[in-house]
N, C-alpha and C positions, 0 to 999 in steps of 0.2 A: 343642809337645806339652805343655809344662809348664802351659799355661793351659787345657788340655782336661781335662774330667772323666775320671777313671779308668773303665775298662770292666771289668766282671766277666763272665768267659766261663765257660760250662758245656759240657763235652764229653759227648755222648750217643752211645754205641756199642752197649752191651748194654741189654737191656730193663730189667735191674735198676738201671741208672743213673738212670732216670726216678724210680723209687721212692725212691732214696737222696738224689738231688740236689733233688728237687722242693721239700721243705720248706725247704731252705737257700736256694733261689732265692726262695721266697716271702717269707721273712724279710728278705732283703737288698733285695728290690723294695719292701717296705713301709717299711723303716726306715733306708734309706740313700739318698743322692741320686745314686748311681752308675748309669751305663748298664749294662744287662744284654744279653748276647748268647748265644744258644744255637747251638752248632755240632753238627750231626747227621751221623754218618758214613753213607756209602752202604750199609754193611753192616746198619745198623739197619733199613732198609727191607726187606731180605731176611729178617731174623730175625722181623719182625712181619708174618707172612703175612695176618693178619686185618685189619690196619690200625688195630686198637684203640689201639695205643700211639703210632702216628703222631698220631692224634686227641688223645690225652692230651698229647702234647708240644706240639701246636698250641694246645691250650687253656691249657697252662701258660705258653706264650709270651704269649698274650693277657692272662692274669692278671698277669703280671709286666711287661707292656709291653716285652718283650724282642724284639730282632731275631733272627729265626730263619734260619740259613743252613746249607748242606750242605757237606761236604768228602769227597773221595775219595782224598786223599793228603796227607802232611805238608806238602808245598809249598803246597797250597791253604790250610791253616791259617795258614801264615806270611804268605801273600799277603793274607789277610783282616785280619790283625792287625798288619802291619808298621808301620803309622802310629799304633797304639794303645799304651796302657800300662795296667797294672792287675793283676788276679788271674785265674787260670784254675783251675777245679775239675774233678776227675774222680773217679768212684767205681769205676773199673776200669782202674787204671794200674799195671802191674808189668812185669817183663821176661819174663813167661810168654807163650807163643804166643797164648793166649786173650785177652790184654790188649794185644796189640801195636799195635792201632790207636791207642789213646790214648797209649800209651808212646811211640810214634814221633812223635805230635803234640807231646807234651811236649818231646821232644828237638829238634824243629824250631821251638819257640816263640821269638818274639823275646825278647831278654834284658830287655826292658822289662816282662815279666810274671813275677810270682811264681806258681809252679806248686804246686798243693795237691791231694794225693790223700786221699780220704776212705775209711775202712774201710767195706766194703759188707755185712758180716755179722758176727754175734756171733763166729763162727769164720771166719777170713778169711786167705787166703794172705799171708804176709809180716807178719801181725800176731799172731794166735794161731790155730794150725792144729790140726785134728784129725788122728788117725793116718792116715786115708785121704788127706787132702790132702798130708800129708808124703810118703806112699808114691808118690803120683801126681806131685807137683811138686818134691819135695825141700825142703830147709831153707835154701836160699840165694837166696831171692826178693829182688829189688832193685827200687828205685823210681827214676824220673827226677825225682820231685817235689822241691821245696825244702822243703815242709812236709808232714808226714804226720799226719793227724787220726785219732785212735783213739776207740773207744767207751768205753774204760775207762782206768785209769791205766797208766803205762808199765810198772809192775811186772807187769801182767797180760798184756803183749805178749810171750809166751814164745818166739815164733819171729821176732822182729824182729832183723835182723842188727845187730851192734855199729856198723857204719858208718852205719846209718839212724837209730839211736836219738837222736842230737843233733837230728834234724829233728822229733821227735815233739811233738805238741800234743794234750792231752786235750780232745776236744770233747764226747763223749757221743753216744748213739745219735741220729742225725738224725731218725729216725722219731718221736722224742718231740716234735719241733717241730710235727708235724701237729695236736697237741692245742691249739695256738694258734689254729687255723683251724676245726677241727671241734668242734662242741659235744659235750662228753662226756656220755654217758648212763650211768645206773646199770646195772651188769651183772646178768645173771640174769633176763632178761625172758621166759624160756619154757623148754621142754624140748628144743628142737632142738639137736643137737650138731654141731660142726664138725670135719671130718677134713681134714688137709692132706697132699697128696702132694708129694714132692720126688724122684720116681723117676728123673729124668735125672741126679741128682747123682752125682759120682764115688764118694761113700761107699757108694752102693747097688750099685756094680759092682766096686770095687777088691778087697775081701776075700771076695766071694761075690756071687751073683746073687740079690738080695733083692726084685727088682721083682715077681716072680710071687707071692712070699710076702705082700708087703704088699697087693697087689691082692686076693688071696684073703681076707685079714683084713678089708679094707674091705667086701667082699661079705657075709661072715659077720656082721659087726657090724651092717650095715644091716638084714639080715634079722632079727636079734635085736631091734633097735629097732622094726621094723615090728610085731612081735608085742606090743610094749608100747604101740603107738599113737603112736610117735615118728617124726619124720622126721630125716634126717641130711643135712647139707650137705657137699659135697666141694669143696675148693678146689685146683684144679691149680696147680702152680708157674707164675707169670706168664711165665717164660721157657721152661721145659721143656714145659709143657702135655702131659704124657705121656699121660694117659688120653684126651685128645682127639685127639692126633696118631696114636695107635695104635688108635683106635675101640674102646676097652675097653667091653664090655657092663656096665651097672650096674643095680642093683636099682631098682624103681619108686619106692621111698620115698626115693631119694637124689637131691637137687637140686644143681645146680652153683652154686657161689658164685665167679664168675670175674671179679668187678670188681677194680679196683686196690685194694690194701690200704688206701690212704688214703681210699677211697670206700666201704669196707666197714664196717658197723656191727657190730663184734665183740661189743658188749655185748648184742646180741640173742640170742647163743648161750649155752646153759646150761653148756657146757664145750668144750674143744678138745683134739684129739689130733694129733700130727704126728711123723713121723720127724725126727731131728735136723736142725734148720733154724732160721734166724733168725725165722721166722714164730712160733716159740714165744715169742720176746721180745715180739712184737706182742700175742699173746694174754695173756701175763702182765701187760703194761702195761694191757690192757683190763680187767684184774681178773676174768677168768673162770677157773674151775678148768682147769688146763692139765696135760697128760701128755705125756711124750716116749716114743716107741716105741723099743724095742731088740729085736734079734733074740733068739731063744731061747738061742742059744749065746754071746751076748755078744760077738760079733765086731766089731760096729759100735761105734765109739768115741762114747760119749755123755757123757764126763767134763765137757765144756763145759756140760752142763745138769744136773750133779749137784745134787741137792736138790729137783728137781721130781718130781712123781709119775711113776713109770715103769710102762709097760705093755708086755706082750709078746704073750701068747696072746689069743685072742678072749675067753676068760673074764676076763682082766685088763681088757680094754676095757669089757666089760659091767659088771664090778664098779665100775670107776672112774666110768662114766657114771651108775650108780645112786647112788653116793655123792655125786657132784657135784650132781645134781639134788636130792638129799635135804638136803644141808647143805654149801654152798660155803665156809663160813667157814674151816675148817681148811686148805683148799687155798690160800686167799688169804693166810693167815698164813705158810704155807710158802713161797709165792712171793715175798712181801716179803723174807723172809730170804734167798732166792736173789739178789734184786736187791742187797741190802745186802752180801752176801758177795762179789759180783762187782763191787761199787763202780760200778754202772751208774746214771748220773744220768738218771732218767726224768722229772724235773721240767722241763717245757718252758722255764720261765723261766731255769733254770740253763744249759741248752744254748744258748738264745738269747743270753744274756749272754756266754758264752764265744765264740760265733761272732762277735758284733759286736766284742768285744775283739780277736779275731784279725784281722778284716778292717781295723778302724780302725788297729791297730798296724802291719800290713803296708803299709798305704797311707800311713803316716807323717804322719798328721794330728794335730798337737799339741793342737788345740782341738776338742773333740767338738762344740761348737756349730756349727762349720763343716760338720759332717757331717750336720746335720739336713736331712732331705729336705723338700720342699715339703709343706705341709699339704693334704690332699686333701679338697675340699668337693664333695659331690654336691648339685646343685640340680635339683629336680624341679618342673616347671611345666606348665600346659596348653599353652603355646607360649612363644616368646621374645618376650613382650609388654613394653610399656614399663615395667611394674612390675618385671619381672626386671632390665631394664637399669638402671633408676633405683636400685633398692634393693640390688643385689648386684654385677652385672657392672661397673658404673661405679666404685663405691667400692672394689672389690677389684682393679681393673685394674693399679694400680701394683705391688701385691704379687705379682700373677701375672707381670708383666713382669720383676720382680726374682727370679723363680724361688723365691719364698717361699710360694707358694700355687698349687695346681693345682685349677682350677674345671672340673667336668664338668657340663654341662647336659643333662638328659634330658627330652624333651617327651612330651606325651600321645600324639602321633602315633607317636613312636618306641616307646613302651610297647605301643601297639596292634599295631604290626608284630611286636614280640617275642612277644606273646600269640598272634597268628595265630588258629587255630581251637581253641586249648586252652580247656577249660571245667572240667576236673576240678581239684579243689583241689590234689592232689598235683602236677599238671603246672604249675599257676600258681605254687605255692611254689618249685618247681625253677627256673622262669624268674626269679623274684625273687632266689633265692639266687645263681644264675649272674651276674645283673647286679651284685649286691653284691660278689661275689667278684672280678669283673672290674675293678671300680673300687677296691675296698678303701678306702672313704672313712673319714676321721676324724670327719666330721660331715655330716649331711644336712639340707637345707633344702627343705621343700615351700613353694614360693612361690605363694600364691593358688591352690593346686591343688585340683581337684575331679574328677579323672579316674579311670580304672580302677586297680585294684590298690592303692588307698590303704591298706586294712587289711593286706594281705599285705606291702606294702613297709615299713610302719612296724613290723610285728611282726618281719620279717626283720632290719631294721636294728637294732632294740633287742636282739634275740637275739644279734646280732653285736657288741653293746656299742658301737654307733654312736649318739651323741647326736642327737636329732631336733628340729628347729625347724619350726613351722608359721607362716609369715609371711602376714599377712592385712591387706589395706588397704580392705576394704569389709565390711559386714554381709552375707556371702554366704548366710546362712540366710534373709534377708528382702529379696531383690532385687525392687524394685517394677516394675510394668508401664511406668512412665514412662521407663525406660531404652531402650525401643524393642524391636527385633526379638530381641535377645539374652535378653529376659526369660524366654521359654519354656525355652531351653537351660539357663540358670542354675538354674531351678526344677525340673529333672528330678529325681525322687526319688533316683536313683543319685548325682547330684552333691551334693545337700544331705546325703545320707548320708555321702559321702566327707568333706565339710567337717566334719560333726559328729564323725566318728571321729577326724579329725586334731585337732580341738579337744580331744577327750577324752583322746587317747593321746599326743600329742606331749610331749616333755620340757619344751619351752618354746613358748608361743604368743607371737609377737612381732608386736605391732600397730603400725600406722602412726601412730596418734594416741592420745592419752589418752582422748578421747571414745569411740573404738572399744573401748578396753580396758574402759571403764565399761559400754558397751553389752553386751559379752560377759559381764561380771559380772552384769548384770541378767538375762541369759538363763541364768545358772547356771554359766557358765564363769569361775570366779574364782580357780582354782588355776593356778599356774605361768604366769601371763600378765604380760608386760612390754611397756610402750609405748616407742616411740622418741621422743626429744626433737625430732628432725627426720625428715622422710620423704624429702625431695628436696634434694640439694645443688645449689649454683649458684655461678657466678663472673661477674664483670662482663665481658661481651663488648663491649658498646657503652656507654661512660661517659655519664653524664648530660650533656645538651647543652641549652643555652638556645636555644629556637627556637619559632616559632609552631606551633600545632597544625594539622596538615593531614591526619593519618590516625588514625582510631580503628579498633582491631582486636579481633577475638574469635577465640580458638583453642579448638577442642574437637571431640569426636566424640559422636554420639548425644545431643546436648543440644538437641533440638528444643523441648521445653517452655520452657527458659530463654531460648532465642532468640526465641520467640514473645512472651514477657513483655517483651522489650526493644523490640519493634517500635514501640510508641507513642513511647517516649523517643527512639529513634534517628530516627524520622521527623521529629520536632520539631526535633531538633538539625541534621539535614541541611537542613531547610527554611530555618532561620534562619542557617545558616553555609555559604554556597555554596563556600567555600574548603576545606571539610572533606570527606574521602572516608571510606568504611567498607569494611573488608576482613574476609572470613571465611577462616580456615585450618583445614581439616579435612574431615570427611565430610558436613557439613551443606550443604543447598542454600540458596541465597539466597532469603529469603521473597519471595513475589510482591509484597507490600505495599512492599517496598524497591526493587523493580526500576524503579519510576517515576523513580528518580534516575539512571538510565542508567549512563554510564561512571563515575559517582561511587561505585558499589558494585561490588565485585569478589569473587568466590569463588575461592580458591586450593585446588586439589584436594588430597585427603589423600595423604600420603606414608607408606606402610606400614612401610618399613624404618626402624628407630629412628635409626640413624646418619645416614641421608639426611634424615630428619625434622628432626633437630637442626640439621643444616647449613642446611636450607632456612629453618627458623624464625629462625636467627641472621642471615639476610640481610634479614629484615623490618625496616622502620624505622617502627614505630608510635609515636605520641606518647602515646596513651592506650590501655590494654588493659582489656577488660571481663571481669569474673569473676562473672557472675550465678549464683546457686545458690538454688533454692527451699529453704525451711526445713522439709524433710521429715525424718522419722527416719533415712532412708537417707543423706541428704546431710549432715547435721550431724556425721557421724563422719568425713567425708572430710578429706584433707590440703590444704595450701595450695600445691599444685604450681604453679598458674597464677601466683600472686604471684611465686614464685621465677623462673619462666621469663620473665615479663614484665619483672621488675626487671633480669634479666641483660642484656636488650637495650635498656635505657634507657627503658622504658615506664612511665608512671605508671599505677597500678592503681586502678580503681573497682570495688568488689566488694559483694556482698550481705552485709548485716549479720546477726549471729546464726549464722554458719556458720564455715567454716575460717579466715576472713580477718580476724577481729577482732584477734587478737594480732599477726599480721605487719603489719597496716596501722596499728597504733598508733604513736604518736610521730611523726606526720606522714610515715609511710612508705606511705601509701595513703589511700583514702577508702572508708568503708563506708556503704551507703545501704539504704533499705527500700522506699519507695513509688516510683511512676513519676515523681512530681514531684521526689523526691530525686535520681533518676538524671539527670533534665534539669538540675537545679540544679548537681549536682556536675560534670557534663560541661561545662556552659556556663562554670562558674567557672574550670576549668582552661584552657578555650579563651581566655577573656578575660584570664587572668593567667599568661603564660608563665613569669614569674619564680617564681611559686608552684609551677608544675608542675616546674620545674627543681630547686627545693629539695626537693620531695617525692621525686623520683627519686634525688637525691643522698643523702638520708637513708636511703632504702630500700636503696641499693647499699652503704652503710656497714653496715647491719644484715645484708645478704646476706653480705658478706665476713666479718663478725664471727661470725654465728650459724648460717650455712648453708654452711660450707665443705665441700669434699670430704673434707678431713682429719678434720673432726668426724664426718662420716657414716661414714668408714672406721673410726674408733675406736669409734663406736657399734655398728657391725656386729660388730666383733671382741669387744666387751664382751658382746654377746648370745651369740656363740659360746661364750665362757667361761662365761657364766651357764648356758647349756644343758648344757655339759659337767659343771658342778657339780651341776645338778639331776638329770641322768642318773645320775651316780654315787651320789647320795643315794637315788634310787629303787631302784637295784640293791642297795644295802645294806639 
């Protein structure tokens, strides 16, 4: 067990548990390497009659990559965790009957787990109680937890038993952590007001029946706002859902705001009113004018919210709403003083730091570096094409295997499946945000991408502060007809528009060659562009060998023009050298002009799977490899991939001059030619002089090992990641 990563477990029994534990789980999923497990009680299913919160929990498990399991008894919890160790969190764990499920689960927990209870409300049994809670539950609430996390300092925990106080840890309100994931908007976006009901609460029944009074106030207030042309939103308590469960009739201008609080944009409301409840803290943190309701006789205890605006009668509600719409500034000042007086840390970075300090400390890791989770890289491409394999999957594989990097590849086909029939911008943006939330990448790479949602994806990623790289290995804005059938697809307006948008908006454009970088500069894309020194890494698979030349080979796909150019030279070589054979490897058909040589020419079918392709290619035993490339504007920006591949299997390279191969073939590491006569001469020279061919391959393999290693490409990719991160930070500032 000591060699196994700790597991962080979250218990969900009450609906409120999801709201409180969700941001804690998201931070730990994003910023620690530990495994997460969610345990859902059988009672939660019964409490969530609509299924809404079940769906929220399933979504949270997906976002956090957490295992989700159920339990119906303490023994089941023990059985699930008996071979594990780590931490377990609960937001509803006391010795009260309402919390017995998680309390008993804590009592049954294996001793290899540290048990943590989190305060679930501003006023909370066992922490700081209001009068009604004390009347209903007493003042001797106890916990089974080893650590008790509070929203404020220990001095403010007025109802914490002396025996529990040594366990206390000041965390801060967990709901503040939601601001790390939700983009904060400026408050005061309109005149609609928010009213929250907490009618199932014990405080609404203990000292009097205030439910009817509060409902009547809501109706009267909504009617008054209708006369002013304003609408009112009503938020039922997520667990109680009183107005819905009791089919309460509501005015026409009153709309329900029944989403989870962490998915509710409170900033869109001009003000908020609520009976005493922790939702008041949510509204104060959202910086909207906030008022607490108290009954006319002052029976309900609101001392926990002293300092906030208070309303009682409907006239108070109306006066508060008018003042809030007219000038919210005084309310905001008052509310900041309330937060300061209660020592509530609403800065999410403070709560985050406290949480991570607690978790790291409890798991006894002396070196925080050891706690760093794998860096999450999102790779978006049209498909898992060789470019993706060569440029990212292969150079990052060792880091992924060492659990230092987590690479997620999303293809165009997968994106289209996510889109389905959605066409409205709001729907598309939601799809994008859900994807980003589910992966929580630290950096995103669009590799040669030209598919759908390019604009939405890059906007969503940058809004989430994710650096974005566009990796490009061809001039995708000017793909010529010579490439064959794919020409029309590449030149569809929606594809070229996607490429252009990525070139314009990416934090870094990473080009495969310096020539491609210059081409983009000529086209006006000269900002935030960086070329790689190498595009494809290689290693010696078949060492240089002194032997006679018997096989000349050509590898490629969609290269019909170049193959046609070689026909005269190949025909002459084959006629004058009967011992030599010619092989094609790829999607090209053997030209009819060469079929006269019978079994001396052979076409090896294309292998579409990249891993299988590499394996098949490495079995070839070619003595000379051909790399023809016409000197077109499109071709001259390409990389020297063929030279790398040929050299790796001990093949001497003859290539077209003035293209990608001049530099790699220099220093007797290959031969570059121009005319048909040059091709014939170069090939015949290597056939006639096996020693020269041997020395050429030997020199090329030394260069390959020195200048094209996988380690060099890995470092280059990581350097581009860091450069993109720096450029993204500069743009945000």
